[in-house]
VOMAR-146938 format. One record per residue (C-alpha): residue number from 1; z, y, x. Coordinates in steps of 0.2 Angstrom, whole numbers, padded with zeros to 4 digits. Each point is the difference from the previous one (the first is absolute). Layout:
NUM,Z,Y,X
...
This chain:
1,0000,0000,0000
2,-0005,0017,0007
3,0014,0013,0004
4,-0008,0012,-0013
5,0002,-0013,-0014
6,0018,-0004,0006
7,0004,0019,-0001
8,-0008,0002,-0017
9,0010,-0015,-0007
10,0016,0006,0009
11,-0001,0018,-0008
12,-0004,-0008,-0017
13,0016,-0010,0001
14,0010,0015,0005
15,-0008,0010,-0014
16,0003,-0013,-0013
17,0018,-0002,0005
18,0003,0018,0000
19,-0008,0003,-0017
20,0010,-0014,-0008
21,0017,0005,0007
22,-0002,0019,-0003
23,-0008,-0001,-0018
24,0010,0003,-0017
25,-0015,-0005,-0010
26,-0004,-0019,-0004
27,-0019,0002,0003
28,0002,0008,0017
29,0012,-0014,0005
30,-0012,-0013,-0006
31,-0015,0008,0010
32,0011,0000,0016
33,0004,-0019,-0003
34,-0019,-0003,-0002
35,-0005,0010,0016
36,0013,-0010,0009
37,-0007,-0017,-0006
38,-0018,0005,0004
39,0005,0006,0017
40,0009,-0016,0006
41,-0013,-0012,-0006
42,-0012,0002,0014
43,0015,-0001,0013
44,0005,-0017,-0008
45,-0018,-0007,0000
46,-0006,0008,0017
47,0000,-0017,0009
48,-0013,-0007,-0012
49,0009,-0017,0001
50,0000,-0009,-0017
51,0019,0000,-0001
52,-0001,0019,0003
53,-0013,0002,-0014
54,0011,-0011,-0012
55,0015,0011,0004
56,-0009,0016,-0003
57,-0007,-0007,-0017
58,0018,-0006,-0005
59,0007,0017,0004
60,-0013,0009,-0009
61,0002,-0010,-0016
62,0019,0001,0000
63,0001,0019,0004
64,-0014,0003,-0013
65,0010,-0009,-0014
66,0016,0009,0005
67,-0008,0017,0000
68,-0008,-0004,-0017
69,0018,-0004,-0006
70,0007,0016,0007
71,-0014,0010,-0009
72,0004,-0010,-0016
73,0018,0004,0001
74,-0002,0018,0003
75,-0013,0002,-0014
76,0012,-0009,-0012
77,0014,0011,0004
78,-0011,0016,-0001
79,-0006,-0006,-0017
80,0018,-0002,-0006
81,0008,0015,0008
82,-0014,0012,0005
83,0006,0000,0018
84,-0010,-0004,0015
85,0015,0004,0012
86,0005,-0015,0011
87,0019,0003,-0003
88,-0002,0001,-0019
89,-0003,-0018,-0003
90,0010,-0004,-0016
91,-0011,-0013,-0010
92,0009,-0017,0002
93,-0017,-0009,0000
94,-0007,0012,0014
95,0016,-0003,0010
96,-0002,-0019,-0001
97,-0019,0000,0005
98,0003,0013,0014
99,0014,-0011,0007
100,-0012,-0015,0000
101,-0014,0010,0008
102,0010,0007,0014
103,0007,-0017,0003
104,-0018,-0007,0001
105,-0004,0014,0013
106,0015,-0003,0011
107,0000,-0019,-0001
108,0016,-0003,-0009
109,0003,-0017,-0008
110,-0008,-0006,-0011
111,-0015,0010,0005
112,0002,-0005,0019
113,-0014,-0013,0002
114,-0013,0011,0007
115,0010,0008,0014
116,0003,-0014,0012
117,-0019,-0005,-0001
118,-0006,0018,0002
119,0011,0003,0015
120,-0005,-0017,0008
121,-0019,0005,-0002
122,0003,0017,0008
123,0001,0006,0018
124,0018,0004,0006
125,-0002,0019,0000
126,-0008,-0001,-0018
127,0015,-0011,-0004
128,0012,0013,0006
129,-0009,0013,-0011
130,0001,-0012,-0015
131,0019,-0003,0003
132,0005,0018,0002
133,-0011,0015,-0004
134,-0009,-0009,-0015
135,0017,-0004,-0008
136,0006,0018,0001
137,-0010,0008,-0015
138,0006,-0014,-0012
139,0018,0002,0006
140,-0001,0018,-0003
141,-0006,-0002,-0018
142,0015,-0012,-0002
143,0011,0013,0007
144,-0006,0014,-0012
145,0001,-0011,-0015
146,0016,-0009,0004
147,0010,0006,-0014
148,-0013,-0006,-0013
149,-0002,-0018,0007
150,0006,-0016,-0008
151,0016,-0005,0009
152,0001,-0018,-0005
153,-0019,-0003,0005
154,0002,0009,0016
155,0016,-0009,0005
156,-0007,-0017,-0004
157,-0016,0003,0010
158,0011,0006,0014
159,0010,-0015,0001
160,-0015,-0012,-0002
161,-0009,0010,0014
162,0015,-0002,0012
163,0001,-0019,-0004
164,-0018,-0004,0001
165,-0004,0012,0015
166,0014,-0010,0010
167,-0004,-0017,-0007
168,-0019,0000,0002
169,0001,0007,0018
170,0010,-0014,0006
171,-0014,-0012,0004
172,-0013,0012,0006
173,-0008,-0001,0017
174,-0011,0015,-0001
175,0009,0016,0006
176,-0010,0011,-0013
177,0005,-0011,-0015
178,0019,0001,0006
179,-0001,0019,0001
180,-0008,0000,-0018
181,0014,-0011,-0007
182,0012,0011,0010
183,-0007,0015,-0009
184,0002,-0008,-0017
185,0018,-0003,0003
186,0003,0018,0006
187,-0008,0006,-0016
188,0012,-0009,-0010
189,0014,0009,0009
190,-0009,0017,-0004
191,-0003,-0004,-0018
192,0018,-0006,-0004
193,0007,0017,0004
194,-0013,0013,-0006
195,0007,0002,-0017
196,0017,0005,0007
197,-0003,0009,0016
198,-0019,0003,0003
199,0003,0009,0016
200,0007,-0016,0007
201,-0016,-0009,-0004
202,-0010,0013,0010
203,0012,-0002,0015
204,-0002,-0018,-0001
205,-0019,0002,0000
206,0000,0012,0014
207,0010,-0012,0011
208,-0009,-0015,-0005
209,-0017,0009,0004
210,0007,0004,0017
211,0005,-0017,0005
212,-0015,-0009,-0008
213,-0012,0012,0010
214,0009,-0004,0016
215,-0002,-0019,-0003
216,-0018,0002,-0004
217,-0004,0011,0015
218,0009,-0013,0011
219,-0009,-0014,-0007
220,-0016,0009,0002
221,0004,0004,0018
222,0003,-0019,0004
223,-0013,-0006,-0012
224,0011,-0012,-0008
225,-0007,-0006,-0017
226,0010,-0016,-0002
227,0017,-0007,0006
228,-0008,-0012,0013
229,-0008,0015,0009
230,0016,0010,-0001
231,0009,-0015,0009
232,-0011,0003,0015
233,0001,0019,0002
234,0017,0000,0008
235,-0008,-0001,0018
236,-0012,0013,-0004
237,0010,0014,-0007
238,0019,-0003,0001
239,0005,0017,-0005
240,-0010,0001,-0016
241,0006,-0017,-0005
242,0018,0006,0003
243,-0003,0015,-0011
244,-0008,-0012,-0013
245,0016,-0010,0000
246,0011,0015,-0004
247,-0012,0007,-0013
248,0000,-0016,-0009
249,0019,0000,-0001
250,-0001,0018,-0006
251,-0012,-0005,-0014
252,0012,-0014,-0005
253,0013,0013,-0002
254,0013,-0005,0013
255,0012,0013,0006
256,0001,0010,0012
257,-0019,0003,-0002
258,-0009,0012,-0011
259,-0005,-0013,-0013
260,0018,-0002,-0005
261,0001,0018,-0006
262,-0010,-0001,-0017
263,0007,-0017,-0004
264,0018,0006,0002
265,-0004,0016,-0011
266,-0009,-0010,-0013
267,0014,-0013,-0002
268,0013,0015,0000
269,-0010,0009,-0014
270,-0002,-0016,-0011
271,0018,-0003,0001
272,0004,0018,-0005
273,-0012,-0003,-0015
274,0011,-0016,-0005
275,-0015,-0011,0005
276,0010,-0011,0012
277,-0008,-0017,-0006
278,-0018,0008,0004
279,0007,0006,0017
280,0007,-0017,0004
281,-0016,-0009,-0005
282,-0012,0011,0009
283,0011,-0001,0016
284,0000,-0019,-0001
285,-0019,0000,-0002
286,-0002,0011,0016
287,0007,-0015,0009
288,-0017,-0009,-0003
289,-0009,0015,0008
290,0012,-0001,0015
291,-0005,-0018,0003
292,-0019,0004,0003
293,0004,0016,0010
294,0011,-0011,0011
295,-0014,-0012,0001
296,-0012,0013,0006
297,0013,0007,0012
298,0003,-0018,0007
299,-0019,-0003,0002
300,-0002,0017,0008
301,0014,-0001,0013
302,0011,-0015,0002
303,-0012,-0015,0001
304,-0017,-0006,0005
305,-0008,-0013,-0011
306,0008,-0018,0002
307,-0017,-0008,-0002
308,-0016,0003,0011
309,-0007,0016,-0006
310,-0019,0003,-0001
311,0003,0018,0005
312,-0002,0004,0018
313,0016,0008,0007
314,-0003,0018,0003
315,0005,0009,0016
316,0011,0015,0001
317,-0010,0017,-0002
318,0005,0016,0008
319,-0007,0011,-0014
320,0014,0012,-0006
321,0006,0000,-0018
322,-0008,0013,-0011
323,0012,0015,-0002
324,-0002,-0002,-0019
325,0007,-0017,0000
326,0015,0005,0011
327,0004,0015,-0012
328,-0001,-0011,-0016
329,0010,-0013,0008
330,0014,0012,0005
331,0000,0006,-0018
332,-0001,-0017,-0008
333,0016,-0006,0010
334,0011,0015,0002
335,0002,0010,-0016
336,0016,-0008,-0006
337,0012,0012,0010
338,-0008,0015,-0009
339,0002,-0008,-0017
340,0013,0014,-0006
341,-0013,0013,0004
342,-0014,-0009,-0009
343,0012,-0003,-0015
344,0004,0019,-0001
345,-0019,0004,0001
346,-0004,-0011,-0015
């Protein structure tokens, strides 16, 4: 793909995201979502591999269906109330349809089936965009309509996402699919709290995006698409593998790393809202995710494969780590001590 085409698609992504997050009118938000979808499709299918074409087709069909539901929901609400303002969503049917539409755009259970397949068919950098930037506009729409959403539906989808995201990631050997199920699990944590403290959802999303971006950039540097490749990269880039170990533990939410902060605040807020059973269930379900993060960390740093591997052992390289990876790693690991300042800011 030529640099000019990449520039056009990147600028379109920025434009679509900015339009959606800054608009008050449903039609403008919908246009922003459509621009985003059309801009990412060439980036998914640029390798012209059949799997990439399949991923782009699945992504287009799912996002088109979700966008149609967003438009249908806003039109139903406008028909009933005469309001096109995003924050004035009051019609019960519109609220239900919008919750389903945004769940489909994000990949929340039970609308999650497309996400692992699309991520598996995309290059790692496109996977990074799909897991972070492409989720920002739908999360913003959820944030703006959080007072109108159906709490029972959202909590059920959140718990199912945390459960299935952890459970289905257990047996995966492809790093991109593991990160897709990790994303579904994290979305469960974001969805469970958005009714009660929307700012916590945004904080969780920002920290998740930082940590996931770091993981994708590291995997892209060491070119590790599956666990068997990851097992042989210790000799090539020991520093990056050590960073990957720590960031995996941070994504799992282990103290004293950054990933513990949003989980701690969400459990605290759920307890304040007299939702202790929900907090207990979602905390226990995060143990499933912890298992596959530990598996990734174990493969990356602690062991070489016990059987004869088909992959050639790679020799150490002296290429310096990219500054962006170093900065993101520091943020992904060391924000917990400044938690009081972050809590005051939100």
